[in-house]
Steps between C-alpha positions, in 0.01 A plus 500: 500500500533126446160337451411143406286216629752389767566852633297678766517778756556387862198644684655524847820668374450812286748525211593130514421264212496120483584263216383139526582197290478124543854505643457769764444865576691827504417845633648829385452875507608776266803700617655828394609479136880460478529454126239552230206266561330358807707417807362191676592413859459125554367441851442126535549209260419137578243224522134552586569430871773769524281801566362611834530870411587678174 
């Protein structure tokens, strides 16, 4: 699992994670592994005002 200071679990959406930076935010979830390693499904990417739901 990816963990660092700008990464957190989205409380209202089980299995969804959020990455924040000074430039914006992104949400993702882990999908079924297709090749060796984690498979990440990017859900939303944009500025801080982009998100109304994950």
